[in-house]
N, C-alpha and C positions, 0 to 999 in steps of 0.2 A: 354226609353233606357233600363230600367231594364227588361221589358218584352222581348226585343230583346235578351238580354243576357240569359234569361231563355229559350227561344226557341232555341237559339244557342247551349245550353247545350245538347238538344236532338239530334241535328245534329252531334255534336262532339261524343256523345255516339254511334250513328248509324255508324259513320265513324270507331270507334274503333271496333265495332262488325264486320263490313265488313272486316277490316284489319285482325282480328283474323281468320275469316272464310277463307280468301284468303291465309293466311300465316301459319296457325297453324293446323297441321294434327290432333292433339288430339281434337281440337275444332270441326273439321269436323266429327271425329268419334263420339263424344258426340251428335252432332246434328242428325246424322243418327240413333244412338241408341234411341234418344228421339222419332224420327218418328216411329220406330218400337214399342216402348213402348206404344205410344198412339194408333197405329194401332191395336195391339193385345189387348189392353185394351177394345176395342169395343166388344170383345167376352165375357166380364165379366159384371156382374151386380154390379159394384162398387157403393158404397154409395157416397154421396157428400164428406164426410170426406176422404174416400179412394182416390177419384179423386183429391181432394185438396192436399193430401199427394203426389200423383204422380207428380202433377204440381210443388209443392215446391221442390221435390227432383230433378226433371229435371232442373228447373231454378237454383237451388243451385249448381248443378254440372257445368252448363254453366257459372254461375257467377264466381265460383272459378277458372274455366279454364281461363276466361278473366283476373282475378286478377293474376293468375300464369304467364300468358303470359306477362302481363305488368311488373311484377317484373323481369322476365327474361330479358326483353328489357332494363329495367332501370339499371340493374347491369352488363349487357354485357360490356366487354372491347374490344377495337379494336385489342388488341394483343392476342397472344395465351395464355400467362400466366395470369391466373385469381387470384385475391386475394382470400384468404381463405374465408373471410366474404361474398364476392360476390357469390362464389360457394355454401356456406352454405345457403344463402338467397334463391337462386334458388332451392336448394334441399328441403328446408323447405316448400316453396310454392308448389312444386310438391307433396310433402308428404301430404299437406293439401288436395289437389285434390284427391289423392289416398285414404286417410282415409274417406273422405266424399263419394266418389264413392263406396268404399267397403261397407260402411254402407247402401247406397242406394241399392246396389246389394242384400244385405241380406233382406232389406225391400221388394225389388221386388220379391225375391223368396217367401217370406211369403205371399205377395199379389197374386202372379200369380200361385203358385203351387196348382193346382186343377185338378185332373185326369179327372173329368167329363168335364171340360172346354177343356182340351187337346183333348178329344175325339170329342167334338163339333167342335173344330178347324179342326181336321183331317177330319171329315165328311164334313165340309164345302168345304175344298179344294179338297176332293175326288169328291164331287158333282159338283164343278165348276173348271174344270181343267184350264180354261183360267185365273182364279184368281190365281191359283198356278203358272202358267207361268208368270203372271205379278209380283208375289212375287219374283220368281227366277230372273227375269230381274231387279227388283228393288234392289236385293242384288248385282247383277253385277254392276248396276249403282252406288250403295252406295260405293262399293269397288273402283270404278274408281274415284268417288268424293273424297274419303278419301286419296287414295294413288297416284292417277294419276293426281291430280289437279296441275295446273301450279305452279312451285316452285317460291318462292320469289327470287327477284333479289339481 
């Protein structure tokens, strides 16, 4: 019976992740950003430590977004008037995501800012225009995924 409860916990976690992707625009934004971070990281010769840092930052942002979304749901009231503490809790959770995301953005700039690699990326897409077209299409698809996803009911 205990092993069943253990495996059920993974199913519940997956359900929560699916719900966040389906209903939370910011979660979809962070997922798309993660895809592009990992895509462009292929142009760099990152060490294992740098790669681990990228993975931890991406997972940290996604985890905080899940926590923020769960707090927002937990304190939502069915009426228009929110209690001050409920609003403050939601704002603090969103602030946590913002602080961590800003820190990750600074780390990302420090890891990715390399003019020689930028030139290599530009040369790659200049040499392979179909790859550039695919990248442009992926941006359009990402925008559709983020903003045009079916709204929650």
